[in-house]
C-alpha positions in Angstrom: 89.2 58.5 158.3 91.5 56.6 156.5 93.1 57.4 153.4 92.1 56.3 150.1 94.7 53.7 149.0 95.0 54.2 145.1 95.7 51.5 142.7 99.1 51.6 140.3 98.6 52.0 136.8 100.2 50.3 133.8 99.8 53.9 132.3 102.6 55.3 135.1 104.9 53.4 133.3 105.0 56.0 130.2 105.8 58.3 132.8 108.7 56.4 134.4 107.6 55.1 137.4 106.7 51.6 138.8 105.5 50.6 141.9 106.6 48.7 145.4 104.1 46.9 148.1 105.1 48.3 151.1 102.5 47.7 154.3 99.9 46.0 151.9 100.0 49.5 149.8 101.6 49.9 146.4 103.6 52.8 146.4 105.1 54.9 143.8 108.9 54.4 142.6 111.1 56.2 140.1 112.4 54.1 137.5 114.9 56.5 136.7 116.5 57.1 140.6 114.0 54.8 142.5 113.3 57.6 144.5 110.0 56.1 146.8 106.8 58.1 146.6 103.7 58.5 149.1 100.6 56.5 148.0 99.0 60.4 147.7 101.1 60.8 144.9 100.0 58.7 142.8 98.2 60.3 140.5 99.1 61.0 137.1 98.9 64.4 137.2 100.9 64.8 140.1 104.0 61.6 138.6 104.1 64.0 135.5 104.6 66.7 137.6 107.3 65.4 139.7 109.0 63.9 136.4 109.7 67.2 134.6 110.4 69.0 138.1 113.1 66.3 139.1 114.2 65.0 135.7 113.6 67.8 133.2 115.7 66.7 130.5 113.8 63.1 130.6 110.6 64.3 129.5 109.2 63.0 126.1 105.7 63.9 124.7 104.2 61.2 123.9 101.3 61.6 121.6 
């Protein structure tokens, strides 16, 4: 079974992420520390949780 390829959304920049392309996949990359994550992590709730866990001082409320 082939894993679903999740596409990057411009809203992810608000969470501190951009993306790189590798092996025809878009992978999320932290703007803050340039850490590259797996394609499975490219969901808004996963990205937000990772940001809160790894960089809690940089989390801002956006409402």
